[in-house]
ZAMARGU-4260 file (C-alpha; in steps of 0.2 Angstrom, whole numbers, plus 5000, padded with zeros to 4 digits):
<rodrens>
0) 4975/5098/5429 | 4971/5083/5419 | 4985/5070/5419 | 4984/5069/5400 | 4989/5087/5398
5) 5007/5087/5406 | 5015/5086/5389 | 5007/5103/5384 | 5014/5113/5399 | 5031/5122/5397
10) 5045/5122/5410 | 5040/5138/5418 | 5022/5133/5420 | 5027/5117/5428 | 5039/5126/5440
15) 5026/5138/5445 | 5012/5125/5447 | 5023/5114/5459 | 5032/5128/5467 | 5049/5122/5464
20) 5066/5128/5456 | 5074/5116/5444 | 5092/5120/5451 | 5087/5118/5469 | 5072/5106/5470
25) 5060/5105/5485 | 5065/5108/5502 | 5064/5094/5515 | 5049/5102/5523 | 5039/5103/5507
30) 5043/5086/5502 | 5038/5079/5519 | 5021/5088/5518 | 5018/5082/5500 | 5022/5064/5505
35) 5008/5065/5518 | 4996/5072/5506 | 5000/5061/5491 | 5006/5045/5500 | 5021/5034/5495
40) 5026/5032/5477 | 5022/5014/5476 | 5009/5003/5468 | 4994/4996/5478 | 4992/4977/5479
45) 4975/4976/5485 | 4969/4963/5497 | 4982/4949/5497 | 4975/4931/5496 | 4982/4921/5510
50) 4987/4903/5507 | 4973/4897/5519 | 4960/4907/5509 | 4967/4900/5493 | 4966/4882/5500
55) 4948/4885/5506 | 4943/4892/5488 | 4947/4875/5481 | 4932/4868/5490 | 4919/4880/5483
60) 4917/4870/5467 | 4900/4864/5464 | 4905/4846/5461 | 4915/4846/5477 | 4899/4853/5487
65) 4889/4838/5479 | 4902/4826/5486 | 4901/4834/5503 | 4883/4831/5503 | 4886/4813/5498
70) 4898/4811/5512 | 4885/4818/5525 | 4872/4806/5518 | 4884/4791/5519 | 4888/4795/5537
75) 4870/4796/5541 | 4867/4779/5534 | 4881/4772/5544 | 4892/4769/5529 | 4907/4776/5537
80) 4920/4768/5526 | 4911/4776/5511 | 4911/4793/5520 | 4930/4792/5524 | 4934/4787/5506
85) 4924/4802/5499 | 4933/4814/5511 | 4950/4808/5505 | 4945/4811/5487 | 4939/4829/5491
90) 4955/4832/5500 | 4966/4825/5486 | 4957/4836/5474 | 4959/4852/5484 | 4977/4849/5487
95) 4981/4847/5469 | 4972/4863/5464 | 4980/4873/5478 | 4998/4868/5473 | 4994/4873/5455
100) 4987/4890/5459 | 4998/4895/5474 | 5007/4908/5463 | 4991/4914/5454 | 4990/4931/5463
105) 5007/4939/5462 | 5005/4950/5447 | 5006/4966/5457 | 5021/4961/5468 | 5030/4958/5451
110) 5024/4975/5445 | 5031/4983/5460 | 5049/4976/5456 | 5049/4986/5440 | 5049/5002/5450
115) 5066/5009/5454 | 5072/5005/5471 | 5081/5022/5473 | 5081/5039/5464 | 5093/5053/5462
120) 5084/5069/5467 | 5088/5088/5471 | 5082/5092/5488 | 5087/5109/5496 | 5100/5112/5482
125) 5109/5096/5485 | 5109/5080/5476 | 5102/5066/5487 | 5099/5047/5484 | 5083/5042/5492
130) 5071/5027/5491 | 5060/5029/5475 | 5044/5027/5486 | 5049/5044/5495 | 5047/5054/5479
135) 5033/5067/5478 | 5025/5077/5464 | 5037/5092/5461 | 5053/5083/5465 | 5067/5086/5452
140) 5076/5070/5447 | 5092/5067/5438 | 5093/5052/5426 | 5106/5044/5415 | 5109/5029/5404
145) 5105/5013/5414 | 5093/5021/5426 | 5075/5015/5428 | 5063/5030/5429 | 5056/5030/5446
150) 5039/5040/5443 | 5030/5048/5429 | 5041/5064/5425 | 5040/5078/5413 | 5058/5081/5405
155) 5065/5098/5408 | 5082/5095/5400 | 5088/5081/5389 | 5105/5077/5381 | 5104/5064/5368
160) 5092/5055/5379 | 5083/5039/5374 | 5071/5028/5384 | 5066/5010/5381 | 5047/5009/5383
165) 5042/4993/5374 | 5035/4985/5390 | 5023/4999/5392 | 5019/5005/5374 | 5025/4990/5363
170) 5037/5001/5353 | 5051/4990/5348 | 5064/5004/5348 | 5071/5016/5361 | 5062/5032/5360
175) 5071/5049/5358 | 5065/5061/5372 | 5065/5080/5372 | 5060/5094/5384 | 5049/5104/5371
180) 5031/5107/5373 | 5019/5096/5363 | 5003/5106/5359 | 4992/5091/5353 | 4979/5087/5365
185) 4976/5068/5366 | 4991/5058/5359 | 4996/5040/5363 | 5009/5036/5376 | 5022/5032/5363
190) 5021/5049/5356 | 5023/5059/5372 | 5041/5062/5369 | 5043/5074/5383 | 5036/5062/5396
195) 5046/5048/5405 | 5035/5034/5412 | 5038/5024/5429 | 5046/5008/5426 | 5054/5012/5409
200) 5073/5012/5406 | 5085/5026/5400 | 5096/5018/5387 | 5106/5033/5382 | 5110/5051/5387
205) 5106/5061/5402 | 5091/5071/5408 | 5083/5082/5422 | 5065/5080/5425 | 5051/5085/5437
210) 5040/5072/5445 | 5022/5075/5439 | 5013/5058/5445 | 5017/5046/5458 | 5011/5029/5464
215) 4994/5023/5457 | 4992/5040/5447 | 5006/5035/5435 | 5003/5025/5419 | 5010/5010/5428
220) 4998/5013/5442 | 4984/5013/5429 | 4989/4996/5423 | 4990/4990/5441 | 4972/4997/5444
225) 4966/4988/5428 | 4974/4971/5435 | 4966/4974/5452 | 4949/4977/5444 | 4949/4964/5431
230) 4942/4947/5436 | 4949/4931/5429 | 4936/4922/5418 | 4928/4906/5423 | 4934/4893/5411
235) 4922/4883/5400 | 4927/4867/5409 | 4922/4874/5426 | 4906/4880/5419 | 4902/4863/5411
240) 4907/4853/5427 | 4896/4865/5438 | 4882/4861/5425 | 4885/4843/5426 | 4885/4843/5445
245) 4867/4852/5445 | 4861/4838/5433 | 4867/4825/5445 | 4859/4833/5460 | 4842/4834/5450
250) 4844/4816/5445 | 4848/4810/5463 | 4833/4820/5470 | 4821/4813/5457 | 4827/4795/5460
255) 4825/4797/5478 | 4807/4804/5477 | 4802/4791/5464 | 4809/4776/5474 | 4801/4782/5490
260) 4784/4784/5482 | 4785/4768/5472 | 4790/4758/5487 | 4776/4765/5498 | 4764/4761/5485
265) 4770/4743/5485 | 4767/4742/5504 | 4785/4744/5509 | 4789/4753/5525 | 4792/4772/5522
270) 4808/4773/5532 | 4816/4758/5523 | 4812/4765/5506 | 4819/4782/5511 | 4835/4774/5515
275) 4835/4764/5499 | 4831/4780/5489 | 4845/4789/5497 | 4857/4775/5494 | 4852/4775/5476
280) 4855/4794/5475 | 4873/4792/5482 | 4876/4779/5468 | 4871/4792/5455 | 4886/4803/5459
285) 4903/4798/5451 | 4913/4802/5467 | 4930/4800/5458 | 4925/4812/5444 | 4933/4829/5451
290) 4949/4820/5456 | 4950/4811/5439 | 4947/4828/5430 | 4961/4836/5440 | 4973/4822/5437
295) 4969/4822/5418 | 4972/4840/5418 | 4989/4838/5427 | 4994/4825/5415 | 4990/4836/5401
300) 5001/4850/5409 | 5015/4838/5409 | 5013/4834/5391 | 5012/4853/5387 | 5028/4856/5397
305) 5037/4844/5385 | 5030/4855/5371 | 5037/4870/5379 | 5020/4877/5385 | 5020/4879/5404
310) 5002/4880/5412 | 4999/4889/5428 | 4981/4887/5431 | 4974/4869/5428 | 4956/4872/5422
315) 4963/4884/5408 | 4972/4869/5400 | 4956/4864/5390 | 4951/4882/5387 | 4964/4883/5373
320) 4954/4869/5364 | 4939/4881/5362 | 4949/4897/5358 | 4942/4905/5342 | 4953/4921/5342
325) 4971/4923/5346 | 4976/4941/5350 | 4994/4943/5348 | 5007/4956/5352 | 5018/4960/5338
330) 5035/4964/5345 | 5044/4949/5352 | 5029/4937/5349 | 5026/4938/5330 | 5043/4946/5327
335) 5061/4942/5333 | 5063/4959/5343 | 5079/4961/5333 | 5081/4975/5321 | 5088/4968/5305
340) 5094/4977/5289 | 5085/4969/5274 | 5088/4981/5260 | 5101/4993/5254 | 5102/5007/5241
345) 5120/5010/5236 | 5127/5019/5221 | 5110/5018/5212 | 5108/4999/5216 | 5094/4991/5226
350) 5103/4977/5236 | 5095/4963/5247 | 5102/4957/5263 | 5100/4939/5270 | 5102/4933/5288
355) 5092/4936/5304 | 5095/4944/5320 | 5112/4949/5326 | 5122/4934/5320 | 5136/4939/5308
360) 5130/4926/5295 | 5122/4932/5279 | 5126/4940/5262 | 5122/4956/5252 | 5114/4951/5236
365) 5113/4960/5219 | 5100/4952/5208 | 5102/4936/5218 | 5121/4935/5218 | 5132/4938/5233
370) 5143/4954/5232 | 5162/4954/5237 | 5168/4969/5246 | 5185/4967/5238 | 5177/4971/5222
375) 5165/4984/5228 | 5172/4999/5236 | 5156/5009/5236 | 5147/4996/5247 | 5163/4994/5258
380) 5163/5013/5261 | 5144/5013/5266 | 5146/4998/5278 | 5161/5006/5286 | 5151/5022/5289
385) 5137/5011/5297 | 5150/5002/5309 | 5160/5017/5313 | 5146/5030/5317 | 5140/5018/5330
390) 5140/5015/5349 | 5132/4997/5349 | 5141/4981/5352 | 5137/4963/5348 | 5144/4950/5359
395) 5145/4931/5357 | 5138/4923/5372 | 5130/4906/5377 | 5112/4903/5384 | 5115/4901/5402
400) 5127/4916/5402 | 5115/4927/5392 | 5100/4923/5403 | 5110/4927/5419 | 5116/4943/5413
405) 5102/4949/5401 | 5086/4940/5406 | 5071/4946/5396 | 5080/4959/5386 | 5083/4951/5369
410) 5078/4936/5359 | 5076/4930/5342 | 5077/4917/5329 | 5092/4909/5338 | 5081/4904/5353
415) 5080/4886/5346 | 5099/4886/5346 | 5099/4891/5364 | 5091/4874/5369 | 5105/4865/5359
420) 5119/4875/5369 | 5125/4884/5353 | 5131/4902/5354 | 5120/4917/5352 | 5123/4935/5348
425) 5118/4948/5361 | 5116/4966/5358 | 5122/4980/5370 | 5116/4996/5364 | 5103/5003/5352
430) 5094/4990/5341 | 5095/5002/5326 | 5114/5003/5328 | 5115/4985/5332 | 5107/4981/5315
435) 5121/4991/5306 | 5135/4982/5316 | 5128/4965/5311 | 5126/4971/5293 | 5145/4975/5292
440) 5150/4959/5302 | 5141/4949/5289 | 5153/4956/5276 | 5168/4954/5287 | 5169/4972/5293
445) 5169/4967/5312 | 5173/4980/5326 | 5189/4971/5329 | 5195/4973/5311 | 5190/4991/5310
450) 5198/4995/5326 | 5215/4991/5319 | 5213/5004/5306 | 5201/5017/5313 | 5202/5027/5329
455) 5188/5038/5335 | 5193/5056/5340 | 5176/5064/5343 | 5157/5061/5343 | 5143/5073/5339
460) 5128/5063/5347 | 5111/5061/5339 | 5098/5073/5344 | 5080/5074/5339 | 5082/5092/5331
465) 5095/5089/5319 | 5091/5070/5317 | 5110/5066/5313 | 5124/5058/5322 | 5143/5060/5317
470) 5160/5054/5322 | 5177/5059/5317 | 5189/5045/5315 | 5208/5044/5311 | 5216/5031/5300
475) 5234/5030/5292 | 5229/5039/5277 | 5221/5054/5286 | 5205/5058/5295 | 5186/5056/5290
480) 5169/5061/5296 | 5156/5048/5296 | 5137/5053/5298 | 5121/5044/5298 | 5103/5049/5301
485) 5086/5054/5293 | 5089/5052/5274 | 5080/5069/5269 | 5089/5079/5282 | 5106/5070/5278
490) 5104/5073/5259 | 5102/5092/5262 | 5120/5092/5270 | 5127/5082/5255 | 5136/5090/5240
495) 5142/5074/5232 | 5137/5056/5230 | 5144/5039/5227 | 5138/5034/5210 | 5143/5019/5199
500) 5161/5018/5207 | 5165/5037/5208 | 5161/5052/5218 | 5150/5064/5208 | 5141/5080/5212
505) 5124/5078/5220 | 5112/5084/5207 | 5094/5087/5209 | 5091/5071/5198 | 5102/5060/5209
510) 5093/5068/5225 | 5076/5063/5218 | 5082/5045/5215 | 5088/5044/5233 | 5071/5051/5239
515) 5061/5039/5228 | 5072/5024/5235 | 5069/5031/5253 | 5050/5032/5250 | 5049/5014/5242
520) 5058/5007/5258 | 5047/5017/5270 | 5031/5011/5261 | 5037/4993/5265 | 5037/4998/5284
525) 5056/4998/5284 | 5065/5010/5295 | 5077/5020/5284 | 5094/5028/5288 | 5105/5037/5277
530) 5124/5037/5277 | 5137/5049/5272 | 5155/5054/5274 | 5169/5066/5269 | 5188/5066/5270
535) 5194/5080/5281 | 5207/5092/5275 | 5224/5092/5283 | 5224/5102/5299 | 5205/5105/5299
540) 5196/5107/5315 | 5177/5103/5316 | 5172/5110/5333 | 5153/5110/5329 | 5140/5099/5321
545) 5137/5112/5308 | 5156/5112/5303 | 5157/5093/5303 | 5141/5089/5294 | 5143/5099/5278
550) 5149/5095/5260 | 5146/5077/5264 | 5147/5063/5251 | 5131/5053/5251 | 5135/5034/5252
555) 5118/5025/5253 | 5102/5020/5262 | 5099/5005/5274 | 5082/4999/5277 | 5078/4989/5292
560) 5064/4980/5301 | 5060/4969/5316 | 5057/4954/5305 | 5044/4941/5308 | 5049/4925/5316
565) 5051/4911/5303 | 5040/4898/5310 | 5025/4910/5313 | 5018/4911/5296 | 5015/4892/5296
570) 5008/4892/5313 | 4995/4905/5308 | 4991/4895/5293 | 4987/4880/5305 | 4976/4890/5316
575) 4966/4896/5301 | 4964/4878/5296 | 4958/4875/5314 | 4945/4889/5312 | 4954/4901/5323
580) 4957/4919/5319 | 4973/4927/5323 | 4974/4946/5327 | 4989/4958/5329 | 4987/4970/5343
585) 5002/4982/5345 | 5008/4999/5351 | 5018/5001/5336 | 5014/5012/5321 | 5000/5006/5309
590) 5011/5005/5293 | 5024/4994/5301 | 5010/4983/5309 | 5000/4981/5293 | 5016/4976/5283
595) 5021/4963/5296 | 5002/4957/5296 | 5003/4955/5277 | 5019/4945/5278 | 5012/4933/5290
600) 4996/4931/5282 | 4986/4938/5297 | 4978/4952/5287 | 4964/4944/5277 | 4955/4950/5261
605) 4942/4963/5267 | 4950/4964/5284 | 4954/4981/5292 | 4967/4990/5302 | 4961/5000/5317
610) 4972/5013/5326 | 4971/5018/5345 | 4965/5035/5341 | 4950/5028/5330 | 4947/5016/5345
615) 4946/5030/5357 | 4932/5039/5347 | 4922/5023/5347 | 4910/5017/5361 | 4908/4999/5365
620) 4893/4996/5353 | 4902/5003/5338 | 4918/4993/5342 | 4907/4977/5344 | 4900/4980/5326
625) 4917/4980/5318 | 4928/4969/5329 | 4925/4953/5319 | 4932/4962/5304 | 4948/4970/5312
630) 4964/4960/5310 | 4976/4973/5316 | 4975/4986/5330 | 4990/4998/5330 | 4996/5012/5342
635) 4985/5005/5356 | 4986/5008/5375 | 4983/4995/5389 | 4965/5001/5391 | 4962/4998/5372
640) 4969/4981/5373 | 4957/4977/5388 | 4942/4984/5378 | 4946/4974/5363 | 4947/4958/5373
645) 4930/4962/5381 | 4922/4966/5364 | 4927/4950/5357 | 4920/4941/5372 | 4904/4950/5370
650) 4903/4944/5352 | 4904/4926/5359 | 4923/4922/5355 | 4934/4913/5367 | 4949/4924/5367
655) 4967/4919/5369 | 4978/4935/5372 | 4997/4934/5370 | 5010/4946/5375 | 5027/4950/5384
660) 5026/4968/5391 | 5018/4976/5406 | 5006/4984/5395 | 4999/4967/5390 | 4995/4961/5408
665) 4977/4968/5411 | 4971/4961/5394 | 4980/4944/5397 | 4971/4943/5414 | 4954/4947/5407
670) 4956/4935/5392 | 4949/4917/5393 | 4967/4911/5391 | 4981/4923/5394 | 4998/4918/5386
675) 5014/4926/5391 | 5032/4924/5384 | 5044/4914/5395 | 5060/4922/5389 | 5056/4940/5386
680) 5040/4941/5396 | 5040/4952/5411 | 5036/4945/5428 | 5020/4955/5428 | 5014/4947/5412
685) 5019/4929/5418 | 5010/4931/5434 | 4994/4937/5425 | 4994/4923/5412 | 4987/4906/5413
690) 5000/4899/5400 | 5018/4903/5398 | 5027/4899/5381 | 5044/4892/5387 | 5052/4896/5370
695) 5043/4912/5366 | 5037/4903/5350 | 5020/4907/5343 | 5019/4890/5335 | 5020/4883/5352
700) 5002/4890/5354 | 4996/4879/5340 | 5003/4864/5349 | 4995/4869/5365 | 4978/4872/5356
705) 4979/4854/5349 | 4983/4848/5367 | 4969/4858/5374 | 4957/4851/5362 | 4963/4833/5365
710) 4962/4835/5384 | 4944/4841/5382 | 4939/4827/5371 | 4947/4815/5383 | 4937/4823/5398
715) 4922/4819/5387 | 4927/4801/5385 | 4929/4798/5403 | 4914/4807/5408 | 4905/4796/5395
720) 4913/4781/5403 | 4909/4786/5421 | 4892/4792/5419 | 4887/4777/5408 | 4893/4766/5422
725) 4883/4776/5435 | 4868/4775/5424 | 4870/4756/5423 | 4872/4755/5442 | 4856/4766/5445
730) 4845/4757/5433 | 4851/4740/5440 | 4845/4746/5457 | 4830/4755/5451 | 4823/4741/5441
735) 4826/4728/5455 | 4816/4739/5467 | 4802/4742/5455 | 4801/4723/5451 | 4802/4719/5470
740) 4818/4710/5469 | 4832/4711/5482 | 4846/4724/5480 | 4858/4717/5466 | 4872/4727/5473
745) 4877/4733/5491 | 4883/4751/5494 | 4901/4746/5497 | 4902/4737/5480 | 4895/4753/5471
750) 4908/4764/5480 | 4922/4752/5475 | 4916/4752/5457 | 4915/4771/5457 | 4931/4775/5465
755) 4943/4761/5462 | 4938/4749/5447 | 4932/4764/5436 | 4945/4776/5442 | 4960/4768/5433
760) 4952/4766/5416 | 4945/4784/5417 | 4963/4791/5420 | 4970/4781/5406 | 4957/4789/5395
765) 4963/4805/5400 | 4980/4802/5391 | 4972/4794/5376 | 4979/4799/5359 | 4970/4812/5348
770) 4960/4807/5334 | 4968/4811/5317 | 4956/4825/5312 | 4956/4834/5328 | 4963/4850/5321
775) 4952/4850/5305 | 4937/4856/5315 | 4931/4873/5320 | 4932/4877/5339 | 4918/4871/5349
780) 4907/4884/5357 | 4911/4891/5374 | 4894/4887/5380 | 4893/4870/5372 | 4884/4858/5383
785) 4895/4844/5389 | 4883/4832/5383 | 4883/4839/5365 | 4887/4829/5349 | 4876/4814/5355
790) 4886/4811/5371 | 4870/4811/5381 | 4862/4798/5370 | 4878/4787/5371 | 4878/4788/5390
795) 4860/4784/5392 | 4859/4770/5379 | 4875/4761/5385 | 4870/4764/5403 | 4853/4756/5400
800) 4860/4741/5391 | 4873/4739/5405 | 4859/4740/5418 | 4848/4728/5410 | 4862/4715/5407
805) 4868/4716/5425 | 4850/4714/5431 | 4847/4699/5419 | 4863/4691/5426 | 4857/4694/5444
810) 4840/4687/5440 | 4845/4672/5431 | 4857/4667/5445 | 4844/4670/5458 | 4833/4657/5449
815) 4846/4643/5448 | 4844/4639/5467 | 4832/4650/5475 | 4832/4641/5492 | 4851/4642/5495
820) 4856/4653/5510 | 4871/4659/5499 | 4861/4662/5484 | 4858/4681/5486 | 4876/4684/5490
825) 4881/4673/5475 | 4869/4683/5463 | 4875/4699/5470 | 4893/4693/5466 | 4888/4689/5448
830) 4879/4706/5446 | 4895/4714/5453 | 4906/4705/5441 | 4895/4708/5426 | 4894/4727/5430
835) 4913/4728/5431 | 4916/4718/5416 | 4903/4727/5406 | 4910/4744/5410 | 4928/4738/5406
840) 4923/4732/5389 | 4913/4748/5386 | 4929/4759/5390 | 4936/4754/5373 | 4920/4760/5365
845) 4923/4777/5373 | 4939/4780/5364 | 4931/4783/5347 | 4917/4796/5343 | 4910/4782/5331
850) 4911/4764/5337 | 4923/4752/5346 | 4928/4745/5329 | 4935/4762/5322 | 4951/4762/5333
855) 4964/4750/5338 | 4959/4744/5356 | 4977/4741/5360 | 4984/4758/5354 | 4982/4765/5372
860) 4994/4755/5382 | 4990/4764/5398 | 4971/4759/5395 | 4975/4741/5392 | 4986/4741/5408
865) 4972/4750/5418 | 4959/4737/5412 | 4969/4722/5417 | 4973/4731/5434 | 4954/4734/5437
870) 4950/4715/5433 | 4963/4710/5445 | 4956/4722/5459 | 4939/4714/5455 | 4946/4697/5457
875) 4955/4702/5474 | 4939/4707/5482 | 4930/4691/5476 | 4943/4678/5480 | 4953/4685/5494
880) 4944/4678/5510 | 4948/4692/5521 | 4939/4704/5509 | 4924/4693/5505 | 4914/4698/5521
885) 4918/4717/5518 | 4912/4717/5500 | 4899/4704/5502 | 4906/4693/5488 | 4909/4674/5485
890) 4920/4665/5472 | 4911/4661/5455 | 4911/4645/5446 | 4915/4643/5427 | 4896/4643/5422
895) 4894/4659/5431 | 4909/4667/5423 | 4902/4662/5406 | 4886/4671/5410 | 4896/4686/5416
900) 4906/4688/5401 | 4891/4685/5389 | 4881/4698/5397 | 4895/4710/5399 | 4899/4710/5381
905) 4882/4713/5374 | 4880/4732/5377 | 4896/4737/5368 | 4896/4725/5354 | 4877/4727/5351
910) 4879/4746/5350 | 4895/4745/5340 | 4887/4734/5327 | 4873/4746/5326 | 4885/4761/5323
915) 4894/4751/5309 | 4877/4747/5301 | 4871/4765/5303 | 4887/4771/5295 | 4886/4760/5280
920) 4868/4765/5278 | 4872/4784/5278 | 4886/4781/5266 | 4875/4772/5254 | 4863/4786/5254
925) 4877/4798/5250 | 4883/4788/5235 | 4898/4781/5245 | 4905/4799/5247 | 4911/4806/5264
930) 4906/4824/5265 | 4919/4835/5274 | 4913/4852/5279 | 4926/4866/5278 | 4928/4879/5291
935) 4930/4897/5289 | 4935/4911/5300 | 4923/4925/5302 | 4929/4941/5294
</rodrens>
């Protein structure tokens, strides 16, 4: 029997199939045998990654392998200090990565915690409490309000039973369950009203069910399997650094071959030239680069935390910068996850309601003017009905207390107030009923004030057949029946209506007005409830729903919705300006999703809405053809979400996926950057994600994207700085060898420059401020070469000038006193100082994409401090006697320092002047106008 068909089977068929009686359950022997056949009712975690394996994985990065090769070569050359220093860098990088990723593979352990630890089951005619993992197909389980469903079950009996399934389906409201057969073949999970799913919660009522799926066969198990079989994406930064490492390897090998061949052709000993070539190859590798990248990412993480974005995986920080699509869940991400009444129809009037969430603040407006219940008995009666025919409760609480008692259940627009320690309003009960309680409280009809006057005598609970709920209340003037429910059903039970201050007969004309108002509200994606009442006769006994719910007076309609978060529309507008498309992916109904998408500005002109059933009928090729034009996906399953993410990736997009429910976890893990909600997100989703929004605020994503873009640009800045420095070192050595000159730099000096002198300014570039137009450009391509946008030219041109100027200073110093025994060491000291100072001046040029003259050089205080520190470190190794023999340096005189400073300044100021002149020339050609290219989102 296919799993999707359980909803089509009746109770007798199920009992026969599983060989069980609903009143006695399985025998102990049958249960034990089935446990052997089917295994425990628990989710598989796959192969756990040990901490040691995770640590070793940190050393598989290509750049780290390059450094390991450099360590080996340094050891073979006898440069043991160099080798030890590089090993220290490798270990530092590995430890930093390990600490950040230690918790990266806990998704399935968190998923297991959603499974019920115990279950109430019928075994051998007796009710037993057993561990949920011992359940088997065919077991009869008993469930009531507050129970977590322990396996996938088919309901046999339901009494006013509702289940909260938002974590699995995305449905924002508890779903009414029943035991009737559903004849449709393929229907979404949210429409399988006679099925209960593992890990979801019974919020109201009681029920008896038969277990049909356990463990990995459940819908929760399918998600677990998706997570197990979904590989995390390699980030663009990881790809680019691997690409850079390969380039450096090719350059190093090429230099070694050229130097060896050239030296042999000049009559030099082959062994000596081989060692010289290998030394030059080691100099080509920026040993500090991996550690500086890791530190820059870690500093970016700290800045993101201050903006309420928590990063779990370091390399994913910069991936946000090239995100081209944000796939967002609706409930709790774009919306408040708090049902709110926004419109009323009362006595022929359309009324607007202000206020958000469950806070008792707001007004009921007629034509923009607030109404007063003292002067409006029709509205008062309607609000009384909504509050009295109600089992929800709204409690004033405070952030710490709320999180401790109700973590992850509710959130809303008061989230920002939480941070300030102000009170929030927490719902206990059904969200629809909570909306009515909040509505009444806004107008002063609180539970406390109504409780003084009204006392509940009896309740006729809501059920899915009659679609109504009623209560009988007593008050000093008598007794009253209050009823709420589906407007069309309720209207058929009404003989009268509140109309313009009086109770009048419910004529066909008035009925039509109610139905039109209901249709108008529903077309705006509002969930509509009708309210009615009647005063009971003296001595009347209403023992049944039929007796109570007749001859009612129709009081009005209440339209409610889970409203958009206030800040989201502006955030989406900002992402559009940055060239990023926002898509809504939800398990909710298409009409509701489309309405919210219009309100938020997500659904663009020409954009379409696609449902899960339509998606099921499409193969991957068909989906790929339309995915760029779809802005809203509704009624989708976890498998659908995964397909959507992969389709967008095949189309070349860098995908950010947000969500808070278990159903989002597989797609979040597959996305280039997975984003989960910090307050309402499940542990499963958080563990599968790379980024957690600490305030559940969609606008925080925009801040994180800006930070991600800036981090990547800063990485490009210090790569430019480090590689230009290395090119300068290489060319200094290479040209000296080709010209038959002595070595201008000794290996320990090169390593000191690469690891120490260059390291501090490079890290300071990692925290550089963003340029003003950072968020006005479209996202960079995921496959963009790290040397794109003329970065390669800047590295080579600046490196060439640095190398030539360093060699010139070395050569001039050699010629001053060629016979002196200290002259070579003095010339090498001049070359060392020139190289360091040229690089430190060049670092200010790296801050701007234009030239050194386009940004205030003192704006980045960390960079100024780093440059001064590097100068001091250079002076220490040159003037401290104990270090002079180690680094082969001598103190310089004033004339030599003048030569150093002149030669060091030439590369940066020459290229800067050229950039300014070129810019003026281009502006004169364009008539003095600056052309700004607008960015558009593909539709």
